[in-house]
C-alpha positions in Angstrom: 48.7 133.4 67.3 51.1 133.1 70.3 51.6 136.8 70.4 47.8 137.5 70.2 47.1 134.9 73.0 49.8 136.5 75.2 48.2 139.9 74.6 44.8 138.5 75.8 46.5 137.1 78.9 48.2 140.4 79.6 45.0 142.3 79.3 43.2 139.8 81.6 46.0 140.2 84.2 45.6 144.0 84.1 41.9 143.8 84.6 42.3 141.6 87.6 44.5 144.0 89.5 47.9 144.2 87.7 51.2 143.0 89.1 50.2 139.4 88.5 50.7 136.6 86.0 47.8 134.9 84.1 48.1 131.9 81.7 46.2 132.1 78.5 43.0 130.0 78.3 40.2 130.0 75.7 37.9 131.3 78.5 39.8 134.6 78.5 38.7 135.3 74.9 35.2 134.3 75.7 35.1 136.5 78.7 36.5 139.4 76.7 34.0 139.0 73.9 31.1 138.8 76.4 32.4 141.9 78.1 32.6 143.8 74.8 29.1 142.7 73.9 27.6 143.5 77.3 29.2 147.0 77.1 27.4 147.7 73.8 24.2 146.4 75.3 24.6 148.6 78.3 25.2 151.6 76.0 22.1 150.8 74.1 20.1 150.6 77.3 21.3 154.0 78.4 20.6 155.5 75.0 17.0 154.2 75.2 16.0 155.7 78.5 17.8 153.1 80.8 15.8 150.3 79.4 16.4 147.1 81.4 17.6 149.0 84.5 15.6 148.8 87.7 16.2 149.9 91.3 15.8 147.3 94.1 15.6 148.2 97.7 16.9 146.2 100.7 15.4 147.2 104.1 17.6 148.4 106.9 16.4 147.9 110.5 17.4 149.1 113.9 18.7 146.9 116.6 15.1 146.4 117.8 13.9 145.4 114.3 12.2 148.6 113.6 12.3 149.7 109.9 14.9 152.5 109.5 15.3 152.8 105.8 16.7 151.0 102.8 19.8 150.5 100.6 19.2 151.3 96.9 20.7 148.7 94.5 20.8 148.9 90.7 19.7 145.8 88.7 20.0 145.2 85.0 18.6 142.7 82.6 18.9 142.4 78.8 17.1 140.3 76.2 20.1 138.2 75.2 21.6 137.3 78.6 18.7 137.9 81.0 19.6 139.2 84.5 23.3 140.2 84.7 24.7 140.6 88.2 26.1 144.0 89.4 29.5 142.4 90.1 29.7 142.0 86.3 27.9 145.0 84.9 29.1 147.8 87.3 32.9 147.3 86.4 31.8 147.5 82.7 30.0 150.8 83.4 33.1 152.2 85.1 35.4 151.1 82.3 33.2 152.6 79.6 32.3 155.8 81.4 28.6 154.8 81.4 28.7 154.9 85.2 28.1 158.6 85.1 24.7 158.6 83.4 23.6 155.4 85.1 24.8 156.6 88.5 22.8 159.8 88.2 19.7 157.9 87.1 20.1 155.5 90.1 20.6 158.4 92.5 17.5 160.3 91.2 15.4 157.1 91.5 16.6 156.5 95.1 16.1 160.0 96.5 12.6 160.2 94.8 11.7 157.0 96.6 13.2 158.3 99.9 11.1 161.5 99.6 7.9 159.4 99.0 8.5 156.9 101.7 9.8 159.6 104.1 6.4 161.1 104.2 5.1 157.9 105.7 8.0 157.3 107.9 9.9 160.6 108.7 13.1 158.8 109.9 13.3 156.8 106.6 16.9 156.8 105.4 18.1 155.9 101.9 21.6 154.6 101.2 23.0 155.0 97.7 26.2 153.3 96.5 28.6 155.7 94.9 31.3 154.7 92.4 34.7 156.2 93.0 34.3 157.8 89.5 31.2 159.7 90.6 32.9 160.9 93.8 35.8 162.3 91.6 33.4 164.0 89.1 33.2 167.7 89.9 29.7 167.9 88.3 28.2 165.2 90.4 27.7 167.2 93.6 25.8 170.1 92.1 23.6 167.5 90.5 23.2 165.7 93.8 22.0 168.9 95.7 19.7 169.9 92.8 18.2 166.4 92.6 17.6 166.2 96.4 15.9 169.5 96.4 13.8 168.8 93.3 12.6 165.5 94.8 11.7 167.1 98.1 14.0 164.6 99.9 15.6 165.3 103.3 19.4 165.5 102.8 19.9 164.3 106.4 18.2 161.0 105.5 20.3 160.6 102.4 23.4 158.4 102.8 26.3 158.0 100.3 28.0 154.6 100.5 31.6 154.1 99.5 33.8 151.1 99.9 36.4 150.9 102.6 39.1 149.8 100.1 38.6 153.0 98.1 38.5 155.3 101.1 41.6 153.7 102.6 43.6 154.2 99.3 42.4 157.8 98.6 41.7 159.3 102.1 43.9 162.4 101.7 42.4 163.1 98.2 38.7 162.8 99.1 38.5 163.8 102.7 37.7 167.4 102.0 35.1 166.5 99.5 33.4 164.2 102.0 33.4 166.9 104.6 31.7 169.2 102.1 29.0 166.6 101.6 28.5 166.2 105.3 28.3 170.0 105.8 25.2 170.0 103.4 23.6 167.4 105.7 24.1 164.3 103.6 25.6 161.4 105.5 28.5 159.2 104.4 28.8 155.4 105.1 31.9 153.3 104.7 30.8 150.0 103.1 32.5 146.6 103.5 34.2 147.7 106.7 36.7 145.2 108.1 38.0 143.9 104.7 40.7 146.5 104.1 44.3 146.4 105.0 44.1 149.3 107.5 40.5 149.2 108.9 41.1 150.7 112.3 43.3 153.5 110.8 40.6 154.4 108.3 38.0 154.4 111.1 40.1 157.0 113.0 40.7 159.3 110.0 37.6 158.9 107.8 35.0 161.7 107.8 32.1 159.2 108.0 28.8 158.8 109.8 28.2 155.1 109.5 30.5 152.1 109.4 28.8 149.1 107.6 30.6 146.0 108.9 31.2 143.4 106.2 29.1 140.2 106.1 32.2 138.0 106.6 32.2 138.8 110.3 28.5 138.0 110.9 29.2 134.6 109.3 31.6 133.7 112.1 29.9 135.5 114.9 28.9 132.3 116.7 31.9 130.0 116.0 34.8 132.5 115.8 36.0 134.2 119.0 38.0 136.6 116.8 35.0 137.7 114.7 32.9 138.2 117.8 35.6 140.2 119.6 36.3 142.2 116.4 32.6 143.2 116.2 32.5 144.2 119.8 35.6 146.3 119.5 34.5 148.1 116.3 31.1 148.9 117.8 32.8 150.4 120.9 35.3 152.4 118.9 32.6 153.7 116.6 30.6 154.7 119.7 33.6 156.7 121.0 34.0 158.5 117.7 30.2 159.1 117.3 29.9 156.8 114.3 26.9 154.6 113.8 27.3 150.9 113.1 25.5 148.7 110.6 26.0 144.9 110.4 25.4 143.5 107.0 24.6 139.9 106.0 22.3 138.9 108.9 20.8 135.6 107.7 19.8 133.5 110.7 18.1 134.0 114.1 21.2 132.5 115.8 23.3 135.3 114.3 20.7 137.8 115.4 20.8 136.5 119.0 24.7 136.6 119.0 24.8 140.2 117.7 21.9 141.6 119.8 23.9 142.3 123.0 26.3 144.5 121.0 23.6 147.1 120.5 24.3 147.8 116.8 22.5 150.9 115.4 21.4 149.2 112.2 21.2 145.7 110.7 20.4 144.4 107.3 20.4 140.9 105.7 18.2 138.2 104.2 16.8 137.3 107.7 15.1 140.7 107.8 14.5 141.3 104.1 15.9 140.7 100.6 16.3 143.4 97.9 13.0 143.9 96.1 11.5 146.3 93.5 9.9 149.5 94.8 6.3 148.4 94.6 7.0 145.2 96.5 9.1 147.1 99.1 6.1 149.3 99.8 3.7 146.4 100.2 6.1 144.2 102.2 7.7 146.8 104.5 5.6 150.0 104.6 
């Protein structure tokens, strides 16, 4: 029993980043059992036409509050547990390999919506979050070009979003692939910018078009002189490099007024619009 419990604690430590110590607790087993069951439920959803999956879209606005596009976000619910958050189900998709079929389904849904909404608003851009496993899959990019063409979407209005932490750790390995993506007209955004250990170095090296500044900086934009100065510096550096900026997590009018003089290219957050299903997005924002 001791050996088994130690094994569970070891597995839990590895899942949480390795090189750390975790003490055994009954919740670890409960967490493990839930993860195993959710993985099977996810597999069943994929095998039955992505049952329970739905795409939500959060609007993205310009610095003058004009609608510029949306970020596509996958949501999943199952009969047993109801709505399961992406912070829980996406790592399970990555660990099980199910991220490949689900990621392709999500991408196809997003570019189809972009093509439809782009006919009403030609500048409409669609951001799609990409898992690192998709980026490293040689078959994903031929699928991506084919899907964009089949949907009649504009590649220049399609944005692949990757986290800063992944780009920082793998820049040399993925830079050529990202340059290839950009040569085809598709744009690349670095998500969660400012949270990594070498943010400014990444900004200098990364072949990206948009830096999406993490919401932690907008939270302190009024009270923290550091956050305010950091935002101003990033916007100016991006301008020098020809990179657009997007500030995430805008939730109050006070935050908006504090950020307005910085002349950000894009802004998104609950103040301007929450993620909603496609039909509601059309009604509410188009």
